[in-house]
C-alpha positions as YAML, in Angstrom:
chain: A
units: angstrom
residues:
- id: 1
  name: MET
  ca: [-22.43, 6.01, 25.04]
- id: 2
  name: LEU
  ca: [-25.55, 4.11, 26.03]
- id: 3
  name: ASN
  ca: [-25.59, 2.46, 22.61]
- id: 4
  name: ASP
  ca: [-22.03, 1.14, 23.07]
- id: 5
  name: ALA
  ca: [-22.86, -2.54, 23.65]
- id: 6
  name: GLU
  ca: [-19.25, -3.55, 24.37]
- id: 7
  name: ARG
  ca: [-18.99, -0.92, 27.08]
- id: 8
  name: ASN
  ca: [-22.34, -1.85, 28.65]
- id: 9
  name: ASP
  ca: [-21.60, -5.58, 28.67]
- id: 10
  name: ALA
  ca: [-18.13, -5.05, 30.15]
- id: 11
  name: LEU
  ca: [-19.47, -2.89, 32.98]
- id: 12
  name: ALA
  ca: [-22.25, -5.36, 33.78]
- id: 13
  name: VAL
  ca: [-19.91, -8.38, 33.91]
- id: 14
  name: ALA
  ca: [-17.31, -6.51, 35.97]
- id: 15
  name: LEU
  ca: [-19.96, -5.55, 38.53]
- id: 16
  name: GLU
  ca: [-21.35, -9.08, 38.68]
- id: 17
  name: ARG
  ca: [-17.88, -10.44, 39.43]
- id: 18
  name: GLN
  ca: [-17.12, -7.97, 42.22]
- id: 19
  name: ILE
  ca: [-20.34, -7.19, 44.05]
- id: 20
  name: LYS
  ca: [-21.22, -9.40, 47.02]
- id: 21
  name: PRO
  ca: [-24.67, -9.54, 48.67]
- id: 22
  name: GLY
  ca: [-25.11, -6.80, 51.24]
- id: 23
  name: MET
  ca: [-22.59, -4.44, 49.70]
- id: 24
  name: HIS
  ca: [-23.07, -0.68, 49.74]
- id: 25
  name: VAL
  ca: [-22.04, 0.73, 46.36]
- id: 26
  name: LEU
  ca: [-21.32, 4.38, 45.55]
- id: 27
  name: ASP
  ca: [-21.72, 5.27, 41.87]
- id: 28
  name: ILE
  ca: [-20.01, 8.55, 40.98]
- id: 29
  name: GLY
  ca: [-21.53, 10.29, 37.97]
- id: 30
  name: SER
  ca: [-25.05, 8.87, 37.65]
- id: 31
  name: GLY
  ca: [-25.78, 10.02, 34.13]
- id: 32
  name: SER
  ca: [-28.75, 7.87, 33.17]
- id: 33
  name: GLY
  ca: [-28.46, 5.77, 36.33]
- id: 34
  name: LEU
  ca: [-27.29, 2.74, 34.36]
- id: 35
  name: LEU
  ca: [-24.39, 1.72, 36.63]
- id: 36
  name: ALA
  ca: [-26.59, 2.03, 39.71]
- id: 37
  name: LEU
  ca: [-29.20, -0.24, 38.10]
- id: 38
  name: MET
  ca: [-26.48, -2.72, 37.14]
- id: 39
  name: ALA
  ca: [-25.12, -2.70, 40.70]
- id: 40
  name: VAL
  ca: [-28.51, -3.69, 42.16]
- id: 41
  name: GLN
  ca: [-28.91, -6.31, 39.47]
- id: 42
  name: ALA
  ca: [-25.50, -7.69, 40.46]
- id: 43
  name: GLY
  ca: [-26.56, -8.06, 44.11]
- id: 44
  name: ALA
  ca: [-25.93, -4.74, 45.89]
- id: 45
  name: THR
  ca: [-28.57, -4.06, 48.52]
- id: 46
  name: LYS
  ca: [-27.78, -0.37, 48.90]
- id: 47
  name: VAL
  ca: [-26.58, 2.01, 46.18]
- id: 48
  name: THR
  ca: [-25.90, 5.73, 46.43]
- id: 49
  name: THR
  ca: [-25.42, 7.48, 43.10]
- id: 50
  name: CYS
  ca: [-24.46, 11.13, 42.71]
- id: 51
  name: GLU
  ca: [-24.87, 13.46, 39.75]
- id: 52
  name: ALA
  ca: [-23.92, 17.15, 39.68]
- id: 53
  name: ASN
  ca: [-26.22, 18.02, 36.75]
- id: 54
  name: PRO
  ca: [-29.68, 18.47, 38.31]
- id: 55
  name: ILE
  ca: [-31.49, 17.59, 35.07]
- id: 56
  name: LEU
  ca: [-29.57, 14.33, 34.71]
- id: 57
  name: ALA
  ca: [-30.09, 13.58, 38.40]
- id: 58
  name: GLU
  ca: [-33.84, 13.89, 37.92]
- id: 59
  name: ILE
  ca: [-33.75, 11.72, 34.80]
- id: 60
  name: ALA
  ca: [-31.77, 9.09, 36.73]
- id: 61
  name: ARG
  ca: [-34.43, 9.16, 39.48]
- id: 62
  name: GLN
  ca: [-37.15, 8.62, 36.89]
- id: 63
  name: VAL
  ca: [-35.30, 5.78, 35.18]
- id: 64
  name: ILE
  ca: [-34.58, 4.10, 38.51]
- id: 65
  name: GLY
  ca: [-38.22, 4.50, 39.59]
- id: 66
  name: GLU
  ca: [-39.51, 3.07, 36.31]
- id: 67
  name: HIS
  ca: [-37.45, -0.06, 36.98]
- id: 68
  name: GLY
  ca: [-38.79, -0.41, 40.54]
- id: 69
  name: MET
  ca: [-35.40, 0.12, 42.18]
- id: 70
  name: SER
  ca: [-35.99, 3.34, 44.15]
- id: 71
  name: GLU
  ca: [-36.03, 1.28, 47.34]
- id: 72
  name: PHE
  ca: [-32.40, 0.29, 46.78]
- id: 73
  name: ILE
  ca: [-30.92, 3.35, 45.03]
- id: 74
  name: THR
  ca: [-30.62, 6.89, 46.35]
- id: 75
  name: VAL
  ca: [-29.80, 9.67, 43.88]
- id: 76
  name: VAL
  ca: [-27.90, 12.62, 45.34]
- id: 77
  name: PRO
  ca: [-27.77, 15.75, 43.09]
- id: 78
  name: ALA
  ca: [-24.22, 16.80, 43.95]
- id: 79
  name: MET
  ca: [-20.56, 16.38, 43.06]
- id: 80
  name: SER
  ca: [-18.92, 13.45, 44.81]
- id: 81
  name: THR
  ca: [-16.42, 15.87, 46.36]
- id: 82
  name: GLU
  ca: [-19.35, 17.51, 48.18]
- id: 83
  name: LEU
  ca: [-20.58, 14.25, 49.74]
- id: 84
  name: VAL
  ca: [-20.16, 13.48, 53.42]
- id: 85
  name: ALA
  ca: [-20.45, 9.90, 54.67]
- id: 86
  name: GLY
  ca: [-23.16, 9.68, 57.30]
- id: 87
  name: ARG
  ca: [-24.99, 12.67, 55.83]
- id: 88
  name: ASP
  ca: [-25.35, 12.26, 52.05]
- id: 89
  name: LEU
  ca: [-24.80, 8.50, 52.09]
- id: 90
  name: PRO
  ca: [-25.54, 6.22, 55.03]
- id: 91
  name: ASP
  ca: [-21.93, 5.13, 55.50]
- id: 92
  name: ARG
  ca: [-18.73, 4.68, 53.55]
- id: 93
  name: ALA
  ca: [-19.03, 2.49, 50.47]
- id: 94
  name: ASP
  ca: [-17.70, -1.04, 50.07]
- id: 95
  name: LEU
  ca: [-17.27, -0.46, 46.36]
- id: 96
  name: ILE
  ca: [-16.95, 2.83, 44.48]
- id: 97
  name: VAL
  ca: [-17.70, 2.67, 40.78]
- id: 98
  name: SER
  ca: [-17.31, 5.41, 38.21]
- id: 99
  name: GLU
  ca: [-16.91, 5.75, 34.49]
- id: 100
  name: ILE
  ca: [-16.00, 9.40, 34.25]
- id: 101
  name: VAL
  ca: [-13.38, 8.83, 31.55]
- id: 102
  name: ASP
  ca: [-12.69, 10.46, 28.21]
- id: 103
  name: CYS
  ca: [-10.62, 9.39, 25.21]
- id: 104
  name: GLY
  ca: [-7.43, 9.96, 27.23]
- id: 105
  name: LEU
  ca: [-8.82, 8.34, 30.41]
- id: 106
  name: ILE
  ca: [-8.30, 11.32, 32.75]
- id: 107
  name: GLY
  ca: [-10.06, 14.17, 30.94]
- id: 108
  name: GLU
  ca: [-13.28, 14.10, 32.97]
- id: 109
  name: GLY
  ca: [-11.53, 14.36, 36.33]
- id: 110
  name: LEU
  ca: [-11.07, 10.69, 37.23]
- id: 111
  name: LEU
  ca: [-7.84, 11.31, 39.16]
- id: 112
  name: PRO
  ca: [-8.94, 14.08, 41.58]
- id: 113
  name: THR
  ca: [-12.34, 12.46, 41.97]
- id: 114
  name: MET
  ca: [-10.82, 9.16, 43.07]
- id: 115
  name: ARG
  ca: [-8.24, 10.84, 45.30]
- id: 116
  name: HIS
  ca: [-11.07, 12.41, 47.25]
- id: 117
  name: ALA
  ca: [-13.34, 9.37, 47.17]
- id: 118
  name: ARG
  ca: [-10.68, 7.00, 48.49]
- id: 119
  name: GLN
  ca: [-9.95, 9.27, 51.43]
- id: 120
  name: HIS
  ca: [-13.47, 10.31, 52.39]
- id: 121
  name: LEU
  ca: [-16.05, 7.93, 50.93]
- id: 122
  name: LEU
  ca: [-14.50, 4.44, 50.75]
- id: 123
  name: ALA
  ca: [-14.76, 1.97, 53.62]
- id: 124
  name: PRO
  ca: [-11.55, 0.38, 54.96]
- id: 125
  name: GLY
  ca: [-10.70, -2.52, 52.68]
- id: 126
  name: GLY
  ca: [-13.13, -1.23, 50.05]
- id: 127
  name: ARG
  ca: [-12.53, -1.49, 46.31]
- id: 128
  name: ILE
  ca: [-12.46, 0.95, 43.41]
- id: 129
  name: MET
  ca: [-13.81, 0.26, 39.92]
- id: 130
  name: PRO
  ca: [-11.81, 0.83, 37.77]
- id: 131
  name: PRO
  ca: [-8.82, -0.17, 39.94]
- id: 132
  name: SER
  ca: [-6.31, 0.80, 37.27]
- id: 133
  name: GLY
  ca: [-5.88, 2.11, 33.77]
- id: 134
  name: ARG
  ca: [-3.01, 2.60, 31.39]
- id: 135
  name: LEU
  ca: [-2.36, 4.64, 28.29]
- id: 136
  name: ARG
  ca: [-0.67, 3.24, 25.22]
- id: 137
  name: GLY
  ca: [0.40, 5.24, 22.22]
- id: 138
  name: ALA
  ca: [2.65, 5.91, 19.26]
- id: 139
  name: LEU
  ca: [4.14, 8.75, 17.24]
- id: 140
  name: LEU
  ca: [1.66, 10.12, 14.72]
- id: 141
  name: GLU
  ca: [2.14, 11.95, 11.44]
- id: 142
  name: SER
  ca: [-0.98, 13.76, 10.30]
- id: 143
  name: LYS
  ca: [-1.20, 17.36, 9.11]
- id: 144
  name: VAL
  ca: [-4.97, 16.99, 9.12]
- id: 145
  name: VAL
  ca: [-5.22, 15.93, 12.77]
- id: 146
  name: ALA
  ca: [-2.68, 18.54, 13.86]
- id: 147
  name: GLY
  ca: [-4.72, 21.12, 11.95]
- id: 148
  name: PHE
  ca: [-7.82, 20.49, 14.08]
- id: 149
  name: ASN
  ca: [-6.19, 22.57, 16.80]
- id: 150
  name: ARG
  ca: [-3.54, 24.70, 15.09]
- id: 151
  name: VAL
  ca: [-3.25, 26.88, 12.01]
- id: 152
  name: THR
  ca: [-0.35, 28.30, 9.97]
- id: 153
  name: VAL
  ca: [-1.52, 29.89, 6.70]
- id: 154
  name: ALA
  ca: [-5.12, 30.39, 5.53]
- id: 155
  name: ALA
  ca: [-5.82, 31.69, 2.00]
- id: 156
  name: GLY
  ca: [-2.26, 32.99, 1.88]
- id: 157
  name: PHE
  ca: [-2.46, 34.83, 5.19]
- id: 158
  name: ASP
  ca: [-0.35, 33.95, 8.25]
- id: 159
  name: MET
  ca: [-2.80, 33.03, 11.01]
- id: 160
  name: ARG
  ca: [-0.42, 31.58, 13.60]
- id: 161
  name: ALA
  ca: [-1.34, 34.28, 16.12]
- id: 162
  name: LEU
  ca: [-4.62, 32.44, 16.58]
- id: 163
  name: ASN
  ca: [-2.77, 29.46, 18.09]
- id: 164
  name: VAL
  ca: [-2.72, 31.14, 21.50]
- id: 165
  name: THR
  ca: [-6.37, 30.01, 21.71]
- id: 166
  name: ALA
  ca: [-5.56, 26.38, 20.81]
- id: 167
  name: THR
  ca: [-6.84, 23.64, 23.09]
- id: 168
  name: SER
  ca: [-4.30, 22.87, 25.79]
- id: 169
  name: GLY
  ca: [-3.29, 19.23, 26.00]
- id: 170
  name: HIS
  ca: [-5.01, 16.27, 24.38]
- id: 171
  name: PHE
  ca: [-8.21, 16.23, 22.36]
- id: 172
  name: PRO
  ca: [-10.32, 13.47, 20.74]
- id: 173
  name: VAL
  ca: [-9.88, 12.20, 17.21]
- id: 174
  name: ARG
  ca: [-11.38, 9.21, 15.39]
- id: 175
  name: LEU
  ca: [-8.07, 8.15, 13.90]
- id: 176
  name: SER
  ca: [-9.49, 5.84, 11.23]
- id: 177
  name: THR
  ca: [-11.38, 8.78, 9.72]
- id: 178
  name: TRP
  ca: [-8.39, 10.92, 8.79]
- id: 179
  name: PRO
  ca: [-5.23, 10.58, 6.68]
- id: 180
  name: HIS
  ca: [-2.35, 9.62, 8.96]
- id: 181
  name: ARG
  ca: [0.74, 7.49, 9.45]
- id: 182
  name: VAL
  ca: [1.68, 5.77, 12.69]
- id: 183
  name: LEU
  ca: [5.44, 6.24, 12.75]
- id: 184
  name: SER
  ca: [6.48, 4.11, 15.71]
- id: 185
  name: GLU
  ca: [5.78, 0.92, 17.56]
- id: 186
  name: HIS
  ca: [3.10, 1.10, 20.24]
- id: 187
  name: ALA
  ca: [4.33, 1.58, 23.81]
- id: 188
  name: GLU
  ca: [2.94, 2.04, 27.29]
- id: 189
  name: LEU
  ca: [2.88, 5.75, 28.10]
- id: 190
  name: VAL
  ca: [1.48, 5.92, 31.64]
- id: 191
  name: ASP
  ca: [0.11, 3.39, 34.12]
- id: 192
  name: PHE
  ca: [-2.36, 4.76, 36.69]
- id: 193
  name: ASP
  ca: [-2.97, 2.78, 39.88]
- id: 194
  name: ILE
  ca: [-6.38, 4.27, 40.61]
- id: 195
  name: GLU
  ca: [-7.05, 2.14, 43.67]
- id: 196
  name: HIS
  ca: [-3.75, 2.69, 45.50]
- id: 197
  name: GLY
  ca: [-1.56, 5.22, 43.59]
- id: 198
  name: ASP
  ca: [-1.07, 8.86, 44.54]
- id: 199
  name: LEU
  ca: [-2.88, 10.12, 41.36]
- id: 200
  name: ASP
  ca: [-1.00, 13.41, 41.53]
- id: 201
  name: ASN
  ca: [0.26, 15.45, 38.58]
- id: 202
  name: GLY
  ca: [3.31, 13.85, 37.05]
- id: 203
  name: GLN
  ca: [5.43, 13.03, 34.07]
- id: 204
  name: ARG
  ca: [7.22, 10.10, 32.49]
- id: 205
  name: ARG
  ca: [9.86, 9.86, 29.78]
- id: 206
  name: VAL
  ca: [8.97, 7.19, 27.24]
- id: 207
  name: PRO
  ca: [11.30, 5.95, 24.48]
- id: 208
  name: LEU
  ca: [9.34, 5.52, 21.25]
- id: 209
  name: HIS
  ca: [10.89, 3.53, 18.42]
- id: 210
  name: PRO
  ca: [10.16, 4.82, 14.89]
- id: 211
  name: VAL
  ca: [9.65, 2.23, 12.17]
- id: 212
  name: ALA
  ca: [9.63, 4.80, 9.34]
- id: 213
  name: ASP
  ca: [11.02, 8.21, 8.47]
- id: 214
  name: GLY
  ca: [8.54, 11.05, 8.77]
- id: 215
  name: THR
  ca: [7.32, 14.07, 10.68]
- id: 216
  name: ALA
  ca: [5.67, 13.45, 14.04]
- id: 217
  name: HIS
  ca: [2.97, 15.98, 14.87]
- id: 218
  name: GLY
  ca: [2.29, 14.41, 18.25]
- id: 219
  name: VAL
  ca: [1.33, 11.19, 19.99]
- id: 220
  name: VAL
  ca: [-1.88, 9.26, 19.45]
- id: 221
  name: ALA
  ca: [-2.96, 7.56, 22.68]
- id: 222
  name: TRP
  ca: [-5.67, 5.21, 23.87]
- id: 223
  name: PHE
  ca: [-6.56, 3.61, 27.18]
- id: 224
  name: GLU
  ca: [-6.76, 0.08, 28.50]
- id: 225
  name: MET
  ca: [-9.10, 0.44, 31.47]
- id: 226
  name: ASP
  ca: [-9.10, -2.44, 33.92]
- id: 227
  name: LEU
  ca: [-12.59, -2.77, 35.38]
- id: 228
  name: GLY
  ca: [-11.64, -5.59, 37.72]
- id: 229
  name: GLY
  ca: [-12.80, -9.18, 37.52]
- id: 230
  name: GLY
  ca: [-10.59, -9.74, 34.47]
- id: 231
  name: ILE
  ca: [-12.50, -7.22, 32.33]
- id: 232
  name: VAL
  ca: [-10.62, -4.62, 30.28]
- id: 233
  name: LEU
  ca: [-12.09, -1.89, 28.06]
- id: 234
  name: ARG
  ca: [-10.04, -0.38, 25.21]
- id: 235
  name: ASN
  ca: [-10.49, 2.48, 22.79]
- id: 236
  name: SER
  ca: [-7.57, 1.49, 20.56]
- id: 237
  name: PRO
  ca: [-7.68, 2.64, 16.93]
- id: 238
  name: ASP
  ca: [-8.67, -0.83, 15.73]
- id: 239
  name: ASN
  ca: [-11.71, -0.87, 18.02]
- id: 240
  name: ILE
  ca: [-13.96, 1.08, 15.67]
- id: 241
  name: GLY
  ca: [-17.08, 0.05, 17.59]
- id: 242
  name: SER
  ca: [-16.10, 1.95, 20.72]
- id: 243
  name: HIS
  ca: [-17.90, 5.25, 21.26]
- id: 244
  name: TRP
  ca: [-14.65, 6.63, 22.69]
- id: 245
  name: MET
  ca: [-12.33, 8.16, 20.12]
- id: 246
  name: GLN
  ca: [-8.56, 8.19, 20.52]
- id: 247
  name: ALA
  ca: [-6.60, 11.00, 22.20]
- id: 248
  name: PHE
  ca: [-4.21, 13.13, 20.16]
- id: 249
  name: ILE
  ca: [-1.48, 14.78, 22.24]
- id: 250
  name: PRO
  ca: [0.17, 17.45, 20.05]
- id: 251
  name: PHE
  ca: [3.79, 18.51, 20.11]
- id: 252
  name: ALA
  ca: [4.44, 22.25, 20.25]
- id: 253
  name: GLU
  ca: [6.15, 21.91, 16.86]
- id: 254
  name: PRO
  ca: [6.39, 19.02, 14.39]
- id: 255
  name: VAL
  ca: [9.35, 16.70, 15.04]
- id: 256
  name: PRO
  ca: [11.29, 14.99, 12.23]
- id: 257
  name: VAL
  ca: [12.01, 11.33, 13.00]
- id: 258
  name: ARG
  ca: [14.12, 8.64, 11.42]
- id: 259
  name: ALA
  ca: [13.47, 4.92, 11.38]
- id: 260
  name: LEU
  ca: [15.33, 3.00, 14.09]
- id: 261
  name: ARG
  ca: [16.37, 6.22, 15.90]
- id: 262
  name: THR
  ca: [14.67, 6.30, 19.28]
- id: 263
  name: VAL
  ca: [12.66, 9.41, 20.17]
- id: 264
  name: ASP
  ca: [12.41, 10.18, 23.89]
- id: 265
  name: VAL
  ca: [8.97, 11.65, 24.54]
- id: 266
  name: THR
  ca: [8.00, 13.19, 27.87]
- id: 267
  name: ILE
  ca: [4.36, 12.57, 28.75]
- id: 268
  name: GLN
  ca: [2.99, 14.94, 31.40]
- id: 269
  name: TRP
  ca: [-0.40, 14.95, 33.05]
- id: 270
  name: ASP
  ca: [-2.40, 17.04, 35.46]
- id: 271
  name: ASP
  ca: [-5.89, 16.45, 36.83]
- id: 272
  name: THR
  ca: [-7.55, 16.51, 33.40]
- id: 273
  name: LYS
  ca: [-4.99, 16.91, 30.60]
- id: 274
  name: LEU
  ca: [-2.20, 15.05, 28.84]
- id: 275
  name: PHE
  ca: [0.80, 16.82, 27.31]
- id: 276
  name: ALA
  ca: [3.69, 15.59, 25.16]
- id: 277
  name: SER
  ca: [7.10, 17.00, 24.36]
- id: 278
  name: VAL
  ca: [10.34, 15.72, 22.88]
- id: 279
  name: ALA
  ca: [13.40, 15.77, 25.08]
...
């Protein structure tokens, strides 16, 4: 992640375009402390950064200290949902930044984290980074990718009973690595308004338009994450430099499709998982 230059540059520019002198910034998910350092560099005079992993929190403190920014940045070794404004941070934040996203955008808990943060940790009129994010996707044919999480026959033996242990919902795949066919046009699957939307569990029916006959094993999805300030990060299949893979959302069973015959796919989501089914 730290070696993903596109990601690092995008975050730095987005912060520079949104931080005003005197701002208090809350960084959720310190990791190495990089976003907190970038926030001070962009002009924030006070940054609180939280990290639930105590080892990472200590590393972030060391990194911040080595860069002479301990005066401006406070590291709190806790989940953001445990923070109380006026106790763990001096007051509510003018800008909350976080990059707790996975290949399918929501897999690291972005939605519940931001629900809580907006209500309890954000100042009136404050901003969220990222303010929004959307998922795009298409029907995918790939026995190999489907086989990462399911099994039928192995060495002549029926092993389908093992599928009760299969990963629920989406999982990461570097699409360019594996044999596959994209069977439909790309379409927007879900649009999350992270700054103002309800961020609750939900579902959406999406018509996908096949361009070829085949067997769809699921939906391949990727995000377009708006960081604000006109900056957008993508993990689309053609962006092979991104450290984020794509998300594969399997169907319960393979679905035969025909070119030019629309397939209505229901995309569901909860706090951390994406699911797909055919109506």
